[in-house]
N, C-alpha and C positions, 0 to 999 in steps of 0.2 A: 202569418202571422208568428215573430218570434222574438225571443229574449237571449242572446250573447253575452255575456261575460257583462261588461259595462254597456252593453246597446241595446235600446229595444226596438224593434221595426213594427210597422203595419200594425198598432195595435191602436185600439178606441180605449182611453181607461178615463176613468172616474177615479174620485181625490183618494180614496182608501187604495186602488190599486197602484197609483203612481204613487204613493207613500211608501207601500210595500217596496216599488220594484227602487226607488229613493237608499233606501233602509239595505236592500242589496248591492249598495252602490253605483246601481246602475247611473250615468250623466248623458249619455248621448241617446237622444229620440228621434229616430227616422221614419217618416213617413205615417206618425199619431196621432189619433183625433185627439183634441181635449174641448171639444166645440161645447160651449154651456157648460162648463165642468166649474164646480167654487172649488177655485186654488186659492184662497186667499188665503195669506200669509205664510206661505208653506214656503220650507226654504230650498229654494233650487240655486244658490248659488254656482258659481261654474259649468251649468250644465250647457249641453250643445242640441240644439232643434234646428232640423233638416228636414224641409216638407213638410212640415206640421200644422195645424190647423188650429187655431182658438177663439173659431169665430161666436161673441157672446159668451165668452169664456168671462170669470170674475177672479182676477189677480191681486183683489184689493191688500197692499200692505206685504207684495209675496216680495220674498231675499231673491231680485234678480240677477246681481253682483257678478261684473264679468262673465255672464249667458254670452251666449251668440245664439239667433236666430237666422236660420239662413233659407230664404225663398216659402218663407211661412205664411198662411193667412189668420188673421185676425181681426177682423171686421166689426166693428162694435166693442171689441174686447176693455174691460175696466182694469187701468193700470195705476190707480189712483191710490197714491200713498206707498207706490214702490220705491225697493233702494235697488236702482240698474246701473249703479256706479260701474264704470267702465264695460259696459253689457254695448253689443253690437248688433245691430238690427242691417239683416243685406237683403235685398232684393222682396223685400216685403210687402203685403198688403197688411196697412195698418189704419185702413177710412173710418172713421168718426170713432179713431179712442179715444181713453179720457186719460190724462196723466194728471190730473190735477194734483198738485204737493208731493208729486213724485222728486226722487233722487237721483237727479242726473248726471251727475258731476263726469266729463269724462266719455260719456256715451255717445255711439254714432248710427246716424242712419244713412243710408249708401243703397241712390235707387230704388227708395220707397213709398210706397202712395199712404200719403195724411191728410188726404181731403178729409174735412170737418175733423181732424183730430184737435184736442183742444188743451193745452200746456200752461193752463191758470198753477200762479204761483209756485212753479216748479224750482228745484235749485238744479243750476244748469253749467256753474263751472266748467268751460274744455268741451260742452257737448256741441255737437257738431253735423251739418245735415249736408250731402251731396249729391246734387243727379235726382231732384227728390219731387213729390208734388206735395205741395200746403195750400194746397187753393181752400179758402171759407176756414184756414184752421184758424186756433184761437193763441198767440204767440206775445199777449199781449206782454211789456212790461221786459219779453226777451232782448239779453245783450248779445249782439253779432259784433260786436267793436273790435277792429286789424280785422276780420275774418276774411277767407274769401270764398267766396259766394256760389260754386258752380255750380250750374241751372238748379236752380233751385224756382217752383216757381208758386209765387206768390200771391196769384189771383184774388182779388177778393177775400185776403186773410186779415184778422183782426190784430193790427201789427202796434195799437195805441201806446204808446210808451217804449217804442223798441229803440236800443240804440244799434245804429249801423254807423258810428265814426268812425272814420278811417276804415273802412270796410271795401273790398275789390268784387264788385257782381261782375262773374264769368257765363253770361249768360242769362236766362233766366227770366222773371215776368214781376213789376208790380201792380199789372193790370188791374184798376179799380180797391184796390187793399184800403182800407182804415189806417191811415198815418196822424190821426192826431196826436201830436204832441213827443212825434218821434223825430228822431236826431241824425241828423247826416251829413255834419261838417266833414268836411272832406274824403267821406266816400266815393268812389269811381262808381261811377251809375252808366258809364259809355254802353256797356255792354247790355243791359238790359234792356224789358219792355215796360217801359212807365208812359204809354198813351190810357186815355180814359181819364188825365186831369187834365181839369179847368185849368185858363191863367191864373184864376183866381186862389188856387189851389200850389202854385209853383213855388210860393214859399215852404211849403214843406221842406222843398229839397233847400232850403237856403247849406251855403255852402257844399255842395255836392259838385263834381263834376261831371256834365255829360256833352253831348255832343251836337253840333249846330245844327244836325237832322231832330233834335228831342228840342232842341230851343222852339227851332222853328215852326212846332207841333204846336207849341205851348202859343205863341204869337199869332199862329191862324186862327184861333180861339175870337180872335178880336178883330177878325175877317180880312186880315193883312197877308203878303204871299210875299212869303224870303226867297229869294232868287240868289 
């Protein structure tokens, strides 16, 4: 374990210890553990976290603007009301995290596990996801309008009221997702898995572009074979 200039490595840190390092201008943390720590309301703007763990940590209302999280594990962490504008999450385990009322403008998630994550009432203009698992996540009211959605697994996610107008799905899945009042006008769903929806639910995709094979799956619900 060591601290060198502006980098701390392989340390297990509580709130007071982290505050001391921040006061010494340490801004890069490698392999550090913050599990179950109370980091609420701390100013961590611009910090770089690599291979760190935040399992069960409380980051309520923390300032995370411009932070970078690479290959971090934060299962069950509380990100409620954080300011994570322009923050970046790459290859992170963020399963069952809570982001309620967070400021997430221009934040990005790449290659992340977000199964069961909750994004209620977030400010998310310009936020983006790519190659990530959002299985069972709560993204109610989220806007993906005109976005290119690359390999996003929304299986069983709560997507009520989401705006997918003119979005392009490149892979990914909407299998058994809750889509009440979601908008799909102009969306290109040809690359997505939309299995699991009954013919009576086909109207959810009104205005979207789908393949012949996807359309045939709906018709099979009537016992009709399309050849």
